[in-house]
ROVO-412786 format. One line per 5 residues: for each residue x, y, z of N, C-alpha, C, O, CB. Coordinates in steps of 0.1 Angstrom, whole numbers, plus 5000, padded with zeros to 4 digits. Glycine has a CB too. Layout:
<pts>
X:Y:Z:X:Y:Z:X:Y:Z:X:Y:Z:X:Y:Z; ...
</pts>
This chain:
<pts>
1220:4896:8021:1227:4880:8019:1225:4876:8004:1216:4878:7996:1219:4867:8030; 1238:4867:8003:1241:4861:7989:1239:4848:7992:1247:4844:8000:1256:4864:7984; 1232:4839:7988:1231:4824:7986:1236:4820:7971:1230:4821:7960:1215:4818:7987; 1253:4815:7975:1261:4808:7964:1255:4793:7955:1256:4793:7943:1275:4803:7972; 1251:4787:7961:1244:4773:7957:1243:4764:7969:1246:4767:7981:1252:4764:7947
1237:4753:7964:1235:4744:7975:1248:4735:7980:1255:4729:7972:1225:4734:7970; 1251:4734:7992:1263:4728:7995:1264:4717:8004:1275:4713:8008:1271:4737:7999; 1252:4711:8008:1252:4703:8018:1236:4697:8018:1228:4705:8015:1257:4710:8031; 1233:4688:8019:1226:4677:8023:1230:4669:8029:1242:4665:8029:1222:4671:8015; 1217:4661:8041:1219:4651:8047:1208:4648:8056:1199:4655:8061:1231:4653:8053
1209:4633:8057:1196:4623:8063:1200:4616:8077:1212:4614:8080:1191:4608:8050; 1191:4614:8084:1197:4606:8098:1186:4596:8095:1175:4596:8091:1196:4615:8115; 1195:4584:8100:1186:4571:8093:1190:4561:8106:1202:4562:8109:1191:4564:8074; 1181:4552:8112:1185:4540:8120:1195:4529:8114:1202:4521:8119:1172:4532:8123; 1195:4532:8099:1201:4523:8090:1215:4530:8085:1219:4527:8073:1191:4519:8077
1223:4540:8095:1232:4547:8090:1243:4539:8083:1250:4542:8073:1237:4555:8099; 1244:4527:8090:1260:4518:8082:1254:4517:8070:1256:4524:8060:1266:4499:8089; 1245:4507:8070:1242:4503:8056:1238:4516:8043:1239:4515:8030:1229:4492:8059; 1235:4525:8049:1233:4533:8040:1247:4543:8037:1246:4550:8027:1220:4541:8045; 1260:4543:8043:1271:4547:8044:1276:4542:8035:1277:4550:8026:1277:4547:8053
1280:4526:8034:1281:4514:8027:1277:4516:8013:1285:4513:8004:1274:4505:8033; 1264:4519:8011:1259:4522:7998:1263:4532:7990:1263:4531:7978:1246:4523:7998; 1267:4545:7998:1271:4556:7992:1284:4555:7987:1287:4560:7977:1269:4566:7999; 1295:4546:7995:1303:4544:7988:1308:4535:7982:1318:4536:7974:1307:4546:7992; 1301:4524:7985:1305:4511:7977:1296:4514:7962:1302:4514:7951:1300:4495:7987
1281:4515:7963:1271:4511:7950:1275:4528:7942:1280:4528:7931:1249:4507:7956; 1273:4541:7950:1273:4550:7940:1288:4559:7940:1290:4571:7938:1259:4558:7943; 1296:4550:7943:1311:4556:7943:1315:4568:7951:1323:4576:7948:1315:4559:7930; 1308:4569:7960:1312:4586:7964:1321:4582:7975:1318:4575:7985:1298:4598:7968; 1332:4589:7971:1343:4589:7985:1339:4595:7999:1333:4606:8000:1356:4598:7981
1342:4589:8010:1345:4594:8025:1349:4607:8026:1354:4611:8016:1355:4587:8031; 1349:4615:8034:1354:4626:8035:1356:4627:8052:1347:4625:8060:1344:4637:8026; 1368:4629:8055:1374:4629:8074:1372:4643:8077:1379:4651:8070:1393:4625:8080; 1362:4649:8086:1361:4661:8088:1359:4660:8105:1349:4654:8109:1350:4668:8079; 1369:4668:8113:1367:4667:8125:1356:4679:8129:1355:4691:8124:1382:4667:8132
1347:4672:8140:1338:4680:8145:1322:4676:8137:1311:4682:8139:1344:4696:8142; 1325:4666:8129:1311:4659:8123:1304:4643:8127:1309:4633:8123:1314:4657:8107; 1296:4644:8133:1291:4630:8141:1281:4623:8129:1269:4621:8130:1281:4634:8158; 1288:4620:8117:1283:4615:8107:1292:4613:8100:1304:4617:8100:1275:4622:8101; 1284:4600:8089:1294:4600:8075:1292:4608:8066:1280:4611:8061:1293:4588:8068
1306:4614:8060:1301:4625:8053:1306:4620:8038:1311:4608:8038:1308:4640:8058; 1306:4624:8028:1310:4621:8016:1307:4634:8006:1296:4639:8005:1303:4607:8014; 1319:4636:7999:1324:4643:7987:1314:4641:7975:1310:4630:7971:1338:4639:7983; 1311:4652:7971:1304:4649:7957:1310:4660:7947:1311:4671:7949:1285:4651:7959; 1315:4654:7935:1322:4661:7923:1326:4674:7923:1338:4679:7922:1316:4661:7912
1312:4682:7927:1310:4696:7926:1315:4704:7939:1313:4716:7938:1294:4699:7923; 1320:4701:7950:1323:4702:7962:1314:4705:7972:1316:4711:7982:1332:4709:7964; 1300:4699:7969:1291:4698:7978:1295:4684:7987:1305:4677:7985:1276:4697:7971; 1284:4681:7998:1286:4670:8008:1273:4665:8009:1261:4670:8007:1293:4675:8022; 1278:4651:8015:1261:4645:8020:1264:4637:8031:1273:4628:8032:1252:4635:8007
1255:4642:8040:1262:4635:8056:1248:4625:8058:1236:4628:8055:1266:4649:8072; 1252:4615:8065:1248:4603:8069:1247:4601:8081:1253:4591:8084:1255:4596:8066; 1239:4606:8093:1239:4605:8105:1229:4598:8113:1217:4598:8109:1241:4616:8108; 1232:4591:8127:1219:4587:8135:1212:4593:8135:1212:4605:8134:1219:4585:8145; 1200:4583:8138:1186:4593:8144:1189:4606:8154:1197:4603:8164:1174:4582:8156
1186:4616:8154:1188:4626:8161:1201:4632:8163:1204:4640:8172:1182:4623:8171; 1209:4628:8154:1222:4633:8150:1224:4646:8142:1233:4654:8143:1227:4623:8142; 1212:4648:8135:1212:4665:8129:1201:4667:8133:1193:4668:8124:1214:4671:8113; 1197:4668:8143:1186:4676:8156:1174:4671:8153:1172:4659:8149:1184:4696:8156; 1164:4679:8153:1149:4674:8154:1146:4676:8139:1139:4685:8134:1137:4683:8166
1154:4665:8129:1146:4666:8117:1152:4654:8109:1164:4651:8113:1147:4680:8111; 1149:4648:8100:1155:4635:8093:1164:4638:8081:1173:4630:8076:1142:4625:8088; 1162:4652:8075:1168:4655:8063:1172:4670:8068:1167:4674:8079:1157:4655:8049; 1181:4678:8062:1188:4689:8060:1194:4692:8048:1200:4683:8042:1198:4689:8068; 1193:4704:8043:1199:4711:8029:1202:4722:8037:1196:4728:8045:1188:4714:8016
1214:4725:8032:1225:4733:8035:1227:4746:8020:1233:4743:8010:1238:4721:8038; 1223:4755:8023:1230:4767:8009:1241:4773:8012:1246:4772:8024:1221:4781:8006; 1247:4779:8004:1261:4787:8009:1259:4797:8007:1252:4804:8000:1273:4784:8003; 1267:4801:8016:1267:4818:8019:1279:4823:8020:1289:4818:8025:1261:4822:8032; 1279:4837:8014:1298:4842:8013:1297:4850:8028:1308:4855:8029:1303:4857:7996
1290:4853:8038:1289:4861:8050:1281:4852:8057:1269:4852:8054:1284:4875:8050; 1284:4846:8064:1271:4839:8075:1267:4848:8084:1256:4848:8089:1277:4824:8084; 1277:4858:8089:1273:4866:8099:1263:4876:8096:1254:4879:8102:1283:4871:8105; 1267:4879:8084:1253:4887:8076:1242:4884:8073:1232:4891:8074:1255:4891:8066; 1243:4870:8068:1231:4862:8062:1222:4861:8079:1211:4868:8080:1236:4843:8054
1227:4855:8090:1222:4855:8099:1212:4869:8105:1201:4868:8110:1231:4852:8105; 1218:4879:8104:1215:4890:8107:1203:4894:8096:1192:4898:8101:1228:4898:8108; 1204:4892:8084:1195:4892:8075:1182:4886:8079:1172:4893:8080:1199:4886:8063; 1184:4871:8083:1173:4862:8086:1169:4868:8098:1156:4869:8099:1177:4848:8088; 1175:4873:8108:1168:4877:8119:1159:4890:8120:1150:4892:8128:1176:4877:8129
1165:4900:8109:1155:4910:8104:1143:4908:8098:1133:4916:8099:1160:4916:8096; 1143:4897:8091:1133:4894:8085:1124:4885:8095:1113:4882:8092:1137:4887:8072; 1128:4882:8106:1119:4876:8116:1120:4861:8120:1112:4855:8128:1106:4878:8113; 1130:4856:8112:1133:4842:8117:1145:4839:8127:1156:4844:8128:1136:4834:8105; 1138:4830:8133:1144:4822:8144:1160:4816:8140:1162:4806:8132:1133:4808:8147
1167:4820:8144:1184:4809:8141:1187:4805:8152:1187:4810:8163:1199:4816:8136; 1193:4792:8146:1200:4789:8159:1214:4794:8161:1217:4804:8153:1201:4775:8161; 1226:4789:8170:1236:4793:8174:1248:4790:8160:1247:4779:8155:1237:4787:8187; 1256:4796:8156:1265:4796:8148:1272:4781:8153:1270:4779:8165:1273:4810:8148; 1279:4772:8148:1285:4760:8151:1296:4762:8139:1297:4769:8129:1274:4746:8151
1303:4755:8145:1318:4751:8133:1326:4736:8136:1325:4729:8146:1333:4765:8135; 1333:4734:8124:1339:4726:8124:1352:4728:8116:1355:4740:8114:1331:4716:8122; 1361:4717:8110:1374:4724:8109:1372:4730:8094:1381:4737:8090:1387:4714:8111; 1363:4729:8086:1362:4736:8072:1353:4744:8070:1353:4751:8059:1361:4728:8063; 1342:4746:8082:1331:4754:8077:1323:4760:8090:1326:4755:8101:1320:4743:8068
1314:4773:8091:1307:4777:8100:1293:4774:8093:1290:4775:8081:1310:4791:8104; 1284:4771:8104:1273:4769:8095:1262:4776:8109:1264:4779:8121:1271:4749:8088; 1252:4775:8101:1234:4778:8113:1227:4771:8108:1229:4766:8096:1224:4794:8113; 1214:4768:8117:1201:4763:8114:1192:4771:8116:1193:4777:8127:1197:4754:8120; 1180:4774:8106:1170:4780:8109:1158:4769:8104:1160:4758:8098:1170:4795:8102
1144:4775:8108:1131:4773:8099:1128:4779:8094:1130:4791:8096:1121:4772:8103; 1121:4775:8082:1115:4786:8071:1103:4784:8072:1100:4774:8078:1118:4784:8056; 1092:4792:8067:1080:4790:8063:1073:4781:8065:1064:4780:8073:1079:4791:8053; 1080:4769:8057:1075:4754:8057:1077:4747:8069:1076:4735:8070:1081:4746:8046; 1082:4755:8079:1089:4747:8091:1094:4735:8093:1092:4725:8101:1082:4747:8099
1104:4738:8081:1113:4725:8082:1127:4728:8081:1130:4733:8070:1110:4715:8072; 1134:4726:8088:1148:4731:8093:1157:4731:8081:1156:4722:8073:1155:4721:8105; 1165:4740:8079:1174:4742:8067:1190:4751:8072:1189:4758:8082:1164:4752:8053; 1200:4750:8066:1212:4755:8070:1220:4764:8062:1218:4762:8050:1220:4747:8074; 1226:4770:8064:1232:4785:8060:1249:4780:8062:1253:4777:8073:1227:4801:8073
1255:4778:8052:1268:4773:8052:1284:4783:8050:1287:4788:8040:1266:4764:8040; 1289:4785:8058:1298:4797:8051:1313:4785:8051:1316:4779:8062:1299:4816:8063; 1319:4784:8041:1332:4775:8041:1341:4786:8043:1342:4797:8037:1336:4766:8025; 1350:4781:8054:1362:4785:8058:1373:4789:8047:1374:4782:8037:1367:4775:8067; 1380:4800:8049:1387:4810:8037:1398:4799:8035:1400:4798:8023:1395:4829:8041
1406:4790:8041:1413:4780:8038:1412:4765:8032:1422:4757:8031:1418:4781:8046; 1401:4763:8030:1394:4754:8030:1385:4758:8017:1380:4748:8011:1389:4752:8045; 1381:4770:8012:1369:4772:7997:1376:4767:7988:1371:4766:7977:1364:4788:7991
</pts>
């Protein structure tokens, strides 16, 4: 498995609209439109994204951190080989991803950017 960096962070909150406005208006983060994502998504200058979802919108976690990988299928296999339970691979118009629980019992994400959007 080859980790290339941090590429995603997200939060779920009952104050989604206020948080999204804060990110856009106060922190001046541009909104991104990506089909297949049920959250307000914001682009950061380094190419990473920050998502704001409604409670439960990211599953059973209030926060999520995503590691960028170059080969999601190989990374999933490496996690399984290490005895880590991984979720199903999901996808949207620009990424493939999966969730897993690390030894700290927190939810993390592996993300692979599609070649045409990398």
